C-alpha positions in Angstrom: -3.4 -20.8 10.0 -4.9 -18.5 12.8 -4.9 -15.6 10.0 -7.3 -17.2 7.9 -9.3 -18.8 10.4 -10.0 -15.3 12.0 -11.0 -13.8 8.7 -12.9 -17.1 7.3 -14.8 -18.5 10.6 -14.5 -15.8 13.4 -16.8 -17.6 15.7 -14.5 -20.7 16.1 -11.8 -18.1 16.4 -13.4 -16.2 19.1 -13.8 -19.2 21.2 -10.1 -21.0 20.9 -8.3 -21.0 24.1 -4.7 -20.2 22.4 -5.2 -17.5 19.3 -1.6 -17.0 18.8 -0.4 -20.4 18.4 1.7 -21.0 15.1 1.0 -23.9 12.7 3.6 -26.0 14.0 2.4 -26.0 17.5 -1.0 -26.7 16.5 0.4 -29.6 13.9 2.9 -31.7 16.3 1.3 -34.3 17.0 -0.9 -37.1 15.5 -4.3 -35.2 16.5 -4.5 -31.1 16.2 -3.6 -29.4 19.3 -6.5 -27.0 19.5 -8.7 -26.5 22.3 -11.9 -24.5 22.8 -13.4 -22.6 26.0 -16.5 -24.2 25.3 -18.1 -27.4 23.3 -18.4 -27.2 19.9 -22.1 -27.4 18.7 -24.0 -26.8 15.5 -22.7 -24.3 13.1 -19.4 -24.3 15.2 -18.9 -27.8 15.0 -19.7 -27.9 11.2 -17.2 -25.0 10.6 -14.4 -26.9 12.6 -15.0 -30.1 10.6 -14.5 -28.2 7.4 -11.2 -26.9 8.7 -10.2 -30.5 10.0 -10.7 -31.9 6.1 -9.1 -28.9 4.9 -5.8 -29.7 6.9 -6.0 -33.4 5.9 -5.0 -32.3 2.4 -2.0 -30.3 3.2 1.4 -31.9 3.8 3.4 -29.9 6.0 7.4 -29.7 5.6 10.2 -28.2 7.1 11.3 -25.4 5.2 10.9 -21.6 4.2 7.2 -20.4 3.6 6.6 -18.8 0.3 3.6 -17.2 -1.2 2.5 -18.0 -4.6 -0.5 -16.3 -6.7 -2.8 -18.7 -7.8 -3.7 -16.7 -10.7 -0.4 -16.9 -12.4 1.0 -20.0 -13.7 4.4 -19.6 -11.9 2.8 -18.2 -9.0 4.1 -14.5 -9.6 1.9 -11.6 -9.0 1.0 -9.5 -12.4 -1.1 -6.4 -12.4 -1.9 -7.1 -15.8 -3.3 -10.6 -15.3 -5.1 -8.8 -12.2 -6.7 -6.2 -14.3 -7.8 -9.0 -16.9 -9.4 -11.4 -14.1 -11.3 -8.1 -12.6 -12.4 -7.0 -16.0 -13.3 -10.7 -17.1 -15.6 -10.8 -13.8 -17.5 -8.0 -14.4 -15.6 -5.1 -12.7 -16.2 -2.0 -15.3 -13.1 0.2 -15.3 -13.2 3.3 -17.8 -10.4 3.3 -19.9 -10.9 7.4 -20.2 -9.9 7.8 -16.6 -7.1 5.4 -16.2 -5.2 6.7 -19.5 -5.7 10.3 -18.6 -2.6 12.0 -17.4 -3.8 12.7 -13.7 -2.5 11.5 -10.5 -3.3 8.1 -9.5 -4.9 9.9 -6.4 -7.3 11.9 -8.5 -8.0 9.1 -11.0 -9.2 6.9 -7.9 -11.5 9.8 -6.8 -12.9 9.9 -10.1 -13.5 6.1 -10.2 -15.4 6.4 -6.8 -17.0 9.7 -8.2 -18.5 7.5 -11.2 -19.2 4.7 -8.9 -21.5 6.8 -6.7 -19.4 6.1 -3.3 -17.9 9.6 -2.6 -18.9 10.5 0.8 -21.4 13.0 0.6 -24.1 13.6 2.8 -26.7 11.3 1.2 -24.3 8.3 1.5 -23.3 9.1 4.7 -26.7 8.9 6.0 -27.3 5.3 4.6 -25.7 3.8 7.6 -27.7 5.6 10.3 -25.4 8.7 10.1 -27.3 11.7 12.1 -25.3 14.7 10.5 -27.0 17.3 8.5 -27.8 16.1 5.0 -27.8 19.5 3.2 -25.1 21.2 1.6 -22.8 23.4 3.6 -22.9 26.1 0.3 -26.6 26.2 -0.5 -28.3 23.9 2.3 -30.4 21.9 -0.4 -30.2 18.2 0.1 -26.5 17.2 -0.8 -26.0 14.3 -3.3 -23.2 13.5 -5.6 -24.8 14.8 -8.4 -25.9 18.0 -6.5 -22.2 18.7 -5.2 -20.4 18.2 -8.4 -23.1 19.5 -11.2 -26.2 21.3 -9.8 -25.1 23.5 -6.6 -24.4 27.1 -7.8 -21.5 27.6 -5.3 -19.9 24.3 -5.9 -20.1 25.0 -9.7 -18.3 28.3 -9.3 -15.5 26.6 -7.8 -15.3 24.1 -10.5 -15.5 26.8 -12.8 -12.2 28.4 -11.0 -10.7 25.1 -11.1 -11.2 24.3 -14.8 -10.0 28.0 -15.7 -6.8 27.7 -13.3 -5.7 24.6 -14.8 -6.9 25.2 -18.5 -9.1 22.2 -18.5 -11.7 21.9 -21.4 -14.7 19.6 -19.8 -15.6 18.5 -23.1 -12.3 16.6 -24.0 -12.4 14.8 -20.7 
């Protein structure tokens, strides 16, 4: 319970007295054995009432805990099913990238590149980063498009990689 509460309702977790109690310690009597460092008001009281309401639905029994994955009828994890759920919920995955014969780390990098989340200087500057926003090769403003496609120095390096590995860019 602590694991979920500290992620779902951090304000309550921050004011609870015994943060490392286990479920058996909390639920060992007719009322929940939890105390807070101060009185619960407004949002904290509302969140606490939500937790109590959720706990009323559970019937704890002695025995070994087990993980059940709710996306599968038998509770078993399946990569295929997770992939289907992601795609059906709007996550776009490039089939060309995943079907290519490249190491997984390169596939993930290409996916990041496609989504525009590679940490180039312009992306680093978004969360108030104060470093140099220019390309270290040519000193023009560094963006993903600049670094991978426009910069003449980076272009030379990419050309060397293509020649070294026999990559035909038109076939990718």
